[in-house]
LUMVEX-324441 format. One line per field, with one value per residue (C-alpha): residue number from 1; residue in one letter; x, y, z. Coordinates in pm, 1 decimal, padded with zeros to 6 digits. Example, Ala and Ser with C-alpha at 12.3 -4.5 7.8 and 13.67 -1.06 7.14 Angstrom:
<atoms>
nr <- 1  2
rest <- A  S
u <- 01230.0  01367.0
v <- -00450.0  -00106.0
w <- 00780.0  00714.0
</atoms>
This chain:
<atoms>
nr <- 1  2  3  4  5  6  7  8  9  10  11  12  13  14  15  16  17  18  19  20  21  22  23  24  25  26  27  28  29  30  31  32  33  34  35  36  37  38  39  40  41  42  43  44  45  46  47  48  49  50  51  52  53  54  55  56  57  58  59  60  61  62  63  64  65  66  67  68  69  70  71  72  73  74  75  76  77  78  79  80  81  82  83  84  85  86  87  88  89  90  91  92  93  94  95  96  97  98  99  100  101  102  103  104  105  106  107  108  109  110  111  112  113  114  115  116  117  118  119  120  121  122  123  124  125  126  127  128  129  130  131  132  133  134  135  136  137  138  139  140  141  142  143  144  145  146  147  148  149  150  151  152  153  154  155  156  157  158  159  160  161  162  163  164  165  166  167  168  169  170  171  172  173  174  175  176  177  178  179  180  181  182  183  184  185  186  187  188  189  190  191  192  193  194  195  196  197  198  199  200  201  202  203  204  205  206  207  208  209  210  211  212  213  214  215  216  217  218  219  220  221  222  223  224  225  226  227  228  229  230  231  232  233  234  235  236  237  238  239  240  241  242  243  244  245  246  247  248  249  250  251  252  253  254  255  256  257  258  259  260  261  262  263  264  265  266  267  268  269  270  271  272  273  274  275  276  277  278  279  280  281  282  283  284  285  286  287  288  289  290  291  292  293  294  295  296  297  298  299  300  301  302  303  304  305  306  307  308  309  310  311  312  313  314  315  316  317  318  319  320  321  322  323  324  325  326  327  328  329  330  331  332  333  334  335  336  337  338  339  340
rest <- M  H  T  P  P  K  R  K  K  R  A  T  V  H  D  V  A  S  V  A  G  V  S  R  G  T  V  S  R  Y  I  N  G  E  R  Y  V  S  S  S  A  R  E  A  I  E  Q  A  I  R  E  V  G  Y  V  P  N  T  A  A  R  N  L  V  M  Q  R  S  Q  S  V  G  L  I  V  H  E  P  S  S  L  F  I  E  D  P  N  I  G  E  I  L  L  G  A  N  E  T  L  S  A  A  D  H  Q  M  A  V  L  I  V  D  S  E  R  D  T  D  R  V  A  R  Y  L  S  G  G  F  V  E  G  V  V  V  V  S  A  R  A  A  D  P  I  S  R  V  I  D  R  L  E  L  P  A  A  Y  V  G  H  P  A  G  A  P  A  S  A  S  F  V  V  I  D  N  R  S  A  A  Q  A  I  T  E  R  L  V  A  V  G  R  R  R  I  G  M  I  A  A  A  L  D  R  D  S  G  A  D  R  L  A  G  F  R  D  A  A  G  A  L  F  D  P  D  L  I  E  P  I  P  L  Y  S  Y  S  A  G  R  D  A  T  R  L  L  L  E  R  A  P  D  L  D  G  L  F  A  A  S  D  A  V  A  A  G  A  L  E  S  L  R  A  A  G  R  R  V  P  E  D  V  S  V  V  G  F  D  D  S  A  W  A  R  R  T  V  P  E  L  S  T  V  R  Q  P  A  R  R  L  G  A  R  A  A  Q  L  V  L  D  R  V  Q  A  D  A  A  P  E  T  V  E  L  A  C  E  I  V  W  R  D  S  A
u <- -07058.8  -06732.8  -06619.6  -06332.2  -06069.4  -06039.5  -05781.4  -05492.3  -05578.0  -05281.5  -05031.5  -05065.5  -04848.9  -05081.8  -04946.9  -04595.3  -04570.2  -04770.0  -04496.7  -04218.0  -04364.7  -04325.8  -04587.7  -04757.6  -04605.3  -04249.0  -04305.1  -04480.4  -04134.3  -03924.4  -04134.8  -04078.5  -03706.3  -03726.8  -03403.6  -03570.8  -03619.0  -03325.8  -03128.5  -03314.3  -03661.7  -03517.3  -03425.5  -03737.5  -03907.2  -03736.5  -03753.7  -04139.6  -04193.7  -04028.6  -04223.9  -04575.8  -04500.7  -04576.1  -04540.4  -04563.7  -04908.4  -04714.3  -05042.3  -05144.5  -04869.2  -04793.0  -05169.1  -05074.8  -04711.2  -04944.1  -04699.9  -04790.4  -04457.1  -04644.4  -04614.9  -04916.7  -04839.0  -05140.5  -05167.1  -05444.8  -05463.7  -05658.9  -05528.7  -05469.3  -05198.7  -05016.6  -04920.6  -04921.2  -04724.9  -04338.0  -04309.3  -04543.8  -04356.1  -04033.3  -04171.1  -04329.3  -03983.7  -03780.6  -04048.3  -04055.2  -03641.7  -03626.3  -03929.4  -03810.6  -03424.6  -03620.8  -03823.3  -04119.5  -04430.2  -04563.7  -04945.8  -05013.0  -05380.4  -05519.9  -05766.2  -05973.1  -06295.3  -06481.2  -06555.6  -06201.0  -06137.9  -06402.5  -06268.3  -05873.1  -05985.0  -06133.1  -05807.8  -05606.7  -05822.1  -05812.1  -05412.9  -05336.1  -04982.8  -04756.3  -04726.9  -04770.4  -04666.2  -04868.0  -04855.9  -05033.9  -05203.0  -05442.6  -05479.4  -05737.2  -05748.3  -05971.6  -05699.7  -05477.0  -05717.6  -05769.0  -05386.2  -05387.4  -05648.2  -05472.4  -05189.9  -05004.8  -04660.4  -04633.1  -04424.7  -04581.6  -04403.6  -04468.7  -04589.2  -04949.8  -05160.2  -05373.9  -05118.7  -05047.9  -04802.7  -04692.1  -04576.9  -04251.6  -04226.9  -03960.4  -03987.2  -03818.8  -03836.4  -04058.7  -04118.3  -03739.1  -03702.1  -04011.3  -03885.3  -03516.5  -03683.1  -03877.0  -03607.3  -03441.4  -03689.9  -03683.2  -03328.8  -03357.4  -03540.4  -03911.0  -04167.2  -04524.7  -04466.5  -04749.5  -04808.6  -05013.1  -05087.8  -05155.9  -05292.9  -05315.6  -05493.0  -05160.8  -04846.1  -04637.3  -04895.8  -04946.9  -04555.6  -04482.6  -04718.6  -04578.2  -04206.5  -04342.8  -04526.1  -04161.3  -03968.8  -04211.8  -04204.9  -04333.1  -04381.7  -04645.6  -04986.8  -05212.5  -05454.0  -05160.5  -05259.1  -05436.8  -05524.3  -05592.5  -05654.1  -05407.5  -05065.7  -05183.8  -05091.1  -05450.2  -05464.5  -05175.5  -05258.4  -05657.7  -05524.8  -05256.5  -05509.9  -05753.2  -05447.2  -05315.5  -05669.2  -05652.0  -05286.7  -05169.5  -04874.9  -04720.5  -04339.7  -04248.0  -04464.9  -04371.4  -04568.3  -04595.9  -04469.3  -04347.9  -04648.9  -04875.9  -04535.1  -04544.0  -04931.6  -04859.2  -04629.2  -04879.2  -05108.4  -04831.4  -04756.4  -05117.5  -05131.6  -04827.6  -04635.9  -04268.4  -04018.8  -03786.4  -03791.8  -04145.9  -04207.1  -03954.7  -04132.1  -04007.2  -04160.7  -04075.8  -03957.6  -03731.3  -03920.0  -03926.9  -04174.4  -03859.4  -03674.9  -03968.8  -04073.4  -03948.6  -03778.8  -03613.8  -03777.6  -03577.6  -03708.4  -03651.7  -03467.7  -03679.4  -03507.6  -03876.0  -03689.3  -03530.0  -03813.9  -03990.5  -03703.4  -03660.4  -04004.3  -04011.9  -03711.5  -03874.9  -04188.3  -03969.7  -03757.3  -04086.6  -04221.8  -03858.1  -03719.8  -03964.1  -03782.8  -03910.8  -04072.7  -03820.3  -03880.4  -03615.5  -03534.9  -03370.3  -03226.9  -03366.1  -03122.1  -03232.8  -03157.4  -03162.4  -03236.0  -03368.1  -03696.6  -03615.7
v <- -01068.7  -01147.1  -01475.0  -01582.3  -01782.6  -02142.8  -02326.9  -02463.6  -02838.9  -03004.2  -03249.7  -03602.5  -03898.3  -04013.5  -03705.1  -03748.6  -04100.6  -04008.2  -03729.0  -03970.4  -04257.3  -04530.5  -04676.1  -04507.3  -04757.6  -04695.8  -04318.8  -04423.2  -04600.7  -04290.4  -04077.7  -04290.9  -04375.6  -04730.4  -04825.6  -05039.3  -04764.4  -04733.7  -04485.9  -04409.3  -04388.0  -04225.4  -03947.2  -03915.0  -03918.8  -03617.2  -03456.0  -03497.7  -03395.8  -03034.9  -03061.5  -03076.4  -02898.1  -03180.2  -03171.8  -03426.2  -03486.0  -03509.4  -03532.6  -03843.9  -04004.8  -03976.2  -04115.1  -04440.5  -04475.0  -04376.1  -04094.1  -03720.9  -03610.0  -03371.6  -03349.3  -03170.8  -02910.0  -02934.9  -02614.0  -02654.9  -02260.0  -01983.0  -01797.2  -01502.5  -01655.0  -01687.7  -01330.5  -01312.4  -01595.3  -01639.1  -01953.5  -02086.9  -01930.4  -02057.0  -02407.6  -02394.0  -02256.1  -02527.2  -02783.2  -02613.2  -02605.4  -02985.0  -03078.7  -02862.4  -03006.1  -03359.6  -03236.3  -03271.2  -03003.8  -02858.6  -02843.0  -02597.9  -02730.2  -02507.4  -02648.6  -02351.6  -02510.7  -02859.0  -02763.8  -02736.2  -03101.0  -03241.6  -03070.3  -03167.9  -03520.7  -03556.8  -03378.0  -03659.5  -03956.4  -03850.7  -03938.7  -03568.7  -03620.7  -03928.7  -03796.5  -03513.7  -03283.8  -03194.7  -02830.7  -02753.3  -03050.0  -03093.8  -03401.1  -03661.8  -03479.4  -03599.3  -03533.4  -03732.4  -04014.7  -03981.7  -03983.2  -04326.6  -04486.0  -04407.5  -04526.6  -04179.4  -04135.2  -03834.4  -03615.6  -03429.6  -03110.5  -03162.3  -03506.1  -03463.3  -03725.3  -03938.2  -03917.2  -04193.6  -04470.1  -04512.8  -04170.9  -03990.1  -03655.3  -03386.2  -03221.4  -02967.6  -03023.4  -02766.5  -02846.1  -02812.8  -02503.2  -02354.9  -02435.8  -02287.8  -01946.4  -01926.8  -01997.3  -01726.7  -01509.8  -01654.4  -01633.9  -01244.8  -01163.1  -01188.7  -01363.6  -01300.8  -01460.6  -01532.2  -01692.4  -01648.8  -02027.4  -02086.5  -02360.9  -02583.9  -02848.3  -02884.9  -03085.2  -02770.5  -02540.1  -02805.1  -02892.2  -02509.5  -02474.3  -02756.0  -02642.9  -02296.5  -02481.7  -02690.1  -02408.0  -02185.6  -02479.8  -02302.5  -01985.4  -02119.8  -01981.0  -02123.9  -01777.7  -01614.9  -01851.8  -01718.4  -01957.5  -01836.0  -02070.3  -01913.6  -01813.7  -01471.0  -01083.1  -00977.4  -01270.2  -01173.3  -00791.9  -00901.3  -01166.4  -00961.4  -00689.1  -00940.3  -01126.3  -00719.1  -00724.3  -01013.2  -00913.4  -00573.4  -00715.5  -00940.2  -00877.7  -01129.7  -01296.4  -01599.9  -01567.5  -01904.7  -01726.3  -01420.1  -01276.0  -01340.9  -01157.2  -00862.4  -00830.3  -00820.6  -00551.6  -00315.7  -00367.0  -00354.5  -00024.3  00093.9  00010.3  00182.9  -00078.2  -00063.8  -00354.9  -00504.3  -00237.3  -00335.5  -00635.6  -00872.1  -01021.3  -01332.8  -01535.0  -01823.0  -01878.1  -01576.5  -01498.0  -01150.4  -01039.8  -01075.4  -00812.3  -00576.4  -00497.7  -00239.7  -00372.9  -00642.7  -01004.1  -01237.0  -01576.3  -01942.7  -01985.5  -02253.5  -02355.0  -02355.5  -02358.4  -02645.7  -02800.8  -02803.2  -02871.0  -03191.1  -03286.9  -03259.1  -03492.2  -03725.9  -03788.6  -03791.1  -04113.8  -04296.0  -04188.9  -04316.4  -04535.5  -04690.2  -04595.9  -04670.0  -04413.3  -04155.2  -03902.2  -03651.1  -03377.9  -03047.3  -02836.0  -02453.4  -02175.3  -01894.6  -01548.4  -01285.3  -00988.9  -00643.6  -00737.7  -00943.8
w <- -04561.7  -04499.8  -04498.8  -04244.6  -04460.2  -04427.8  -04205.2  -04401.8  -04339.0  -04157.4  -04379.3  -04229.8  -04255.6  -04556.3  -04725.5  -04627.6  -04785.0  -05048.4  -05165.2  -05063.8  -05239.3  -04958.4  -04715.3  -04396.7  -04178.7  -04312.8  -04243.2  -03895.2  -03821.0  -03956.0  -03723.0  -03419.0  -03446.1  -03504.4  -03683.0  -03954.1  -04235.6  -04564.1  -04611.1  -04955.9  -04781.1  -04480.0  -04726.3  -04951.1  -04600.3  -04464.9  -04823.8  -04824.5  -04468.7  -04617.5  -04862.4  -04732.3  -04366.0  -04194.9  -03778.8  -03564.7  -03366.4  -03060.2  -02837.7  -03011.0  -03062.8  -02679.9  -02651.3  -02837.3  -02648.5  -02284.1  -02224.6  -02171.3  -02102.5  -01781.1  -01451.5  -01270.7  -00972.6  -00741.0  -00477.2  -00250.7  -00169.0  -00277.0  -00600.8  -00429.7  -00233.8  -00554.1  -00524.0  -00174.6  -00059.1  -00232.6  -00129.7  -00356.9  -00644.5  -00563.6  -00510.9  -00871.3  -01020.6  -00870.0  -01012.6  -01344.5  -01401.1  -01305.4  -01524.6  -01821.9  -01793.5  -01856.8  -02133.3  -01963.1  -01917.8  -01606.3  -01559.2  -01243.4  -01118.2  -00860.2  -00558.1  -00370.4  -00358.2  -00398.8  -00717.2  -00805.7  -00666.8  -00886.6  -01183.3  -01104.0  -01007.9  -01345.6  -01503.8  -01328.2  -01428.1  -01786.6  -01796.6  -01898.3  -01638.8  -01567.0  -01212.6  -01003.2  -00718.9  -00445.4  -00250.7  00061.7  00102.0  00384.2  00599.8  00496.9  00123.2  -00124.5  -00410.9  -00226.7  -00250.9  -00639.7  -00667.0  -00413.1  -00669.9  -00999.1  -00854.1  -00983.7  -00887.9  -00671.7  -00463.5  -00168.0  -00020.2  00358.9  00455.5  00502.3  00705.4  00441.8  00166.7  -00027.0  00118.0  -00244.2  -00246.9  -00195.9  00031.9  00066.1  00361.8  00599.5  01044.2  01095.1  01425.1  01520.5  01328.8  01523.1  01857.4  01775.9  01660.9  01954.4  02228.0  02062.5  02149.8  02536.2  02506.8  02459.4  02737.2  02642.7  02832.6  02722.6  02395.1  02162.6  01845.4  01524.2  01437.2  01059.7  00874.3  01152.1  00924.9  00741.5  00906.4  00871.0  01077.3  01341.9  01377.4  01381.4  01648.4  01843.1  01819.3  02004.4  02265.0  02320.8  02368.5  02540.3  02800.9  03131.5  02916.8  02687.3  02765.6  02528.8  02573.6  02369.8  02056.0  01804.0  01504.8  01178.9  00822.0  00610.8  00585.7  00470.5  00511.2  00603.0  00871.8  01054.0  01068.9  01231.4  01458.4  01626.0  01698.6  01857.6  02013.9  02177.9  02302.5  02544.8  02623.7  02588.8  02773.1  02445.5  02436.6  02185.0  01893.8  01668.3  01323.6  01160.8  00784.8  00723.9  00553.1  00826.7  01032.7  00813.0  00851.1  01261.2  01226.5  01046.0  01381.6  01626.3  01461.9  01474.7  01873.7  01941.5  01987.6  01917.2  01734.0  01891.2  02168.3  02279.4  02114.7  01932.1  01633.0  01407.0  01120.7  00882.4  00511.4  00470.4  00194.7  -00006.6  00275.0  00540.9  00357.9  00266.9  00639.0  00852.8  01048.9  00856.7  01001.7  01167.2  01058.6  00942.2  00596.7  00458.0  00113.0  -00112.2  -00469.1  -00389.1  -00232.6  -00571.7  -00745.8  -00541.3  -00540.5  -00924.4  -00988.5  -00731.0  -00959.7  -01256.1  -01086.1  -01052.2  -01366.0  -01605.7  -01373.8  -01151.4  -00815.8  -00512.3  -00271.5  -00075.5  00189.9  00153.9  00444.6  00366.3  00604.6  00747.0  00932.8  01131.6  01002.8  01274.5  01206.4  01331.3  01420.4  01719.5
</atoms>
């Protein structure tokens, strides 16, 4: 029977001290960067480290120092949306760039079920991260209660109801942006304007619906609103089909995200409705979806990567300098393309 090779024993501080001929305390002071180590002892320790192949146990040292050099990024979305929604990836990349520059690791934590909520709560309670960036949190989110109880430094992308008062926030003005792009639909002569309203349990979704209603004014018709739970292509496709069954005279459509708008375009084509000749369509995000569709989408450009980067920096500011909580608003702009 084959016997697997024994794992090589990891060199310890004791090994370094023995070879260097100094005390274990002197080696510990050297590893921790303390000043009280003589030049001769320093040279002997460095030679011993090379000889025995010692590698510092960063995890153990961080545990003693109550530092993990790690920040969690919590995403409250089904894992499938990581592929479908480019904004999540952009926020993640922006946060990672900021944390990497500060020599911090990012731990991605996906909350897709009640079981995930319990698992992430245990992880946060274990002290594995020094702070968290939170994306797509719902109102009265149980993870927010855990963050509040643990007094974890936190920065939210968005401003969900029930978030800890001690948290920081990085936001865009979803309501004003939605109002502005809907006003453009009205300005080009559309009168039967519907909306695929996604994620109404989040501040982003609720604010976009509010902005649509502000712009529509007397044209607002609640029968032209189709709510969906997620910012997803398939939900946009199915919702548009239902909306067309109720309102075949629809001539304008605001989809709450570009992925939703791309799904809407599929249903409009299947129904024989030309875009933009028969129906003008606009989205939100200016993600990769906006440039893949035919025609390309008119949309609101939100700075997803900068949202992630700024949120990560706010967490680092709290961790490293005990900075006060802050709310930062980033600007959006309308991008007008052929779909409207």
